[in-house]
C-alpha positions in Angstrom: 8.7 1.8 -13.0 8.8 3.9 -9.7 8.2 7.1 -11.9 5.4 5.5 -13.6 3.9 4.5 -10.5 4.3 7.9 -9.0 2.9 9.6 -12.0 -0.1 7.3 -12.1 -0.6 8.0 -8.4 -0.4 11.7 -9.0 -2.9 11.6 -11.9 -5.2 9.4 -10.0 -5.1 11.8 -7.0 -5.8 14.7 -9.2 -8.8 12.9 -10.9 -10.1 12.0 -7.5 -9.9 15.6 -6.2 -12.2 16.7 -9.1 -14.7 13.9 -8.5 -14.7 13.9 -4.7 -18.3 14.3 -3.4 -17.7 14.8 0.4 -14.7 15.5 2.6 -16.0 13.1 5.4 -15.9 10.0 3.2 -13.1 8.4 1.4 -13.1 6.3 -1.9 -11.6 2.8 -1.9 -10.3 1.2 -5.2 -13.6 -0.4 -5.9 -15.5 2.8 -5.7 -17.2 2.3 -2.4 -16.7 4.6 0.6 -15.0 3.9 3.9 -14.5 5.7 7.2 -11.0 6.6 8.6 -9.1 3.6 9.9 -7.0 4.0 13.1 -3.3 3.0 13.0 -4.0 0.6 15.9 -5.6 -1.8 13.5 -2.3 -2.4 11.7 -0.1 -3.0 14.7 1.2 -6.6 14.8 2.8 -9.2 12.7 1.2 -9.8 9.3 1.9 -12.4 6.5 1.4 -11.5 3.0 -0.7 -14.6 1.9 -1.6 -13.8 -1.7 -0.9 -11.3 -4.5 -3.7 -11.1 -7.1 -4.5 -8.8 -10.0 -7.6 -6.7 -10.6 -7.9 -5.4 -14.3 -4.3 -6.5 -15.0 -2.9 -9.6 -16.7 -0.8 -11.7 -14.2 2.9 -10.9 -14.3 2.2 -7.5 -16.0 3.8 -5.8 -13.1 7.6 -6.9 -12.8 8.7 -5.0 -9.8 7.0 -3.5 -6.7 8.5 -1.3 -3.9 11.5 -1.1 -6.0 12.6 -4.5 -4.9 11.1 -7.6 -6.4 8.3 -9.0 -8.4 5.0 -9.1 -6.5 5.0 -12.9 -6.3 8.4 -12.6 -4.2 6.5 -11.0 -1.4 4.0 -13.8 -0.9 4.9 -15.3 2.4 6.7 -12.2 3.7 6.2 -11.1 7.1 5.5 -7.6 8.0 6.1 -6.4 11.7 4.5 -3.1 12.4 4.8 -1.3 15.8 2.4 1.3 17.2 5.4 3.9 17.0 5.5 3.6 13.2 8.6 1.4 13.0 8.4 -1.6 11.0 10.3 -4.4 9.1 9.3 -6.7 6.4 11.2 -9.9 5.5 10.8 -11.9 2.3 10.9 -15.6 2.2 14.5 -15.5 0.9 15.6 -13.8 4.0 15.9 -10.3 2.7 14.7 -7.7 5.2 13.8 -4.0 4.9 13.3 -1.5 7.7 10.3 0.8 7.1 8.5 3.7 8.8 4.7 3.3 8.2 1.5 5.3 8.9 -2.1 5.5 7.8 -3.1 8.4 5.6 -6.8 9.3 6.3 -8.5 11.7 4.1 -7.7 13.6 1.1 -9.2 12.7 -2.3 -7.3 9.4 -2.5 -9.1 7.8 0.4 -7.6 6.0 3.4 -4.1 4.6 2.6 -1.2 2.5 4.2 1.8 4.4 3.5 5.4 3.5 4.2 9.0 4.8 3.6 12.1 2.4 3.2 14.8 3.3 6.0 18.4 2.4 5.4 21.1 2.6 8.0 21.4 6.2 9.3 18.2 7.4 7.7 15.6 9.3 9.8 12.0 9.0 8.4 11.6 12.8 8.5 14.4 13.1 6.0 13.3 10.3 3.5 10.9 12.0 0.9 10.1 9.0 -1.2 7.8 6.2 -0.2 4.8 4.1 -1.2 1.0 4.3 -0.7 -1.5 1.5 -1.0 -5.2 2.0 -0.8 -6.9 0.2 2.2 -9.7 -2.1 0.8 -10.3 -3.8 4.2 -8.6 -4.2 7.6 -9.8 -6.2 10.5 -8.3 -8.0 13.6 -7.4 -11.1 11.4 -6.7 -9.8 7.9 -6.3 -6.9 5.5 -6.3 -6.2 1.9 -4.3 -3.4 0.3 -4.3 -2.5 -3.4 -1.8 -0.6 -5.5 -3.0 1.2 -8.6 -1.4 0.7 -11.9 -2.1 2.7 -15.1 -3.4 0.6 -17.9 -4.2 2.2 -21.2 -6.8 5.0 -20.3 -7.9 3.1 -17.0 -6.4 1.7 -14.0 -5.7 -1.9 -12.7 -4.6 -3.0 -9.2 -2.1 -5.2 -7.6 -3.9 -6.7 -4.6 -2.2 -7.7 -1.5 -4.0 -10.1 1.0 -2.6 -10.3 4.5 -3.3 -12.4 7.5 -2.5 -11.3 11.0 -0.4 -13.8 13.0 
């Protein structure tokens, strides 16, 4: 699944490079443009309150972040510090240390990205990670989307967070 998602992201990135209109704007999943987002908007403790699907049949995606079904992340708590260190905890108690950042620019638009860190890992030495499109972010909530190839199109897993 990870290879499919990585391939889909690569194809999406290439397609966006050829269709980009301007280097000062970025494109979101719904085709609208958005400005750069500062990392400070993400600092704090977030709860993933809902997972929905845009252009996908519910349960079409069985595993996200190489860990569990999307529904297993509902109710998870994400603690993000300004240094880029973070931790998310699922409702079953399973935790994962991460290193996160905001990717502003490029043809893929503004994205939230993170790498899973295991004991002894240094973020600079971890090559694989995850990028989610930033649909919206405010002082009280954020919505991130993950593209999934569907036939000749793209669907999205939509993650809605509330800030604690």
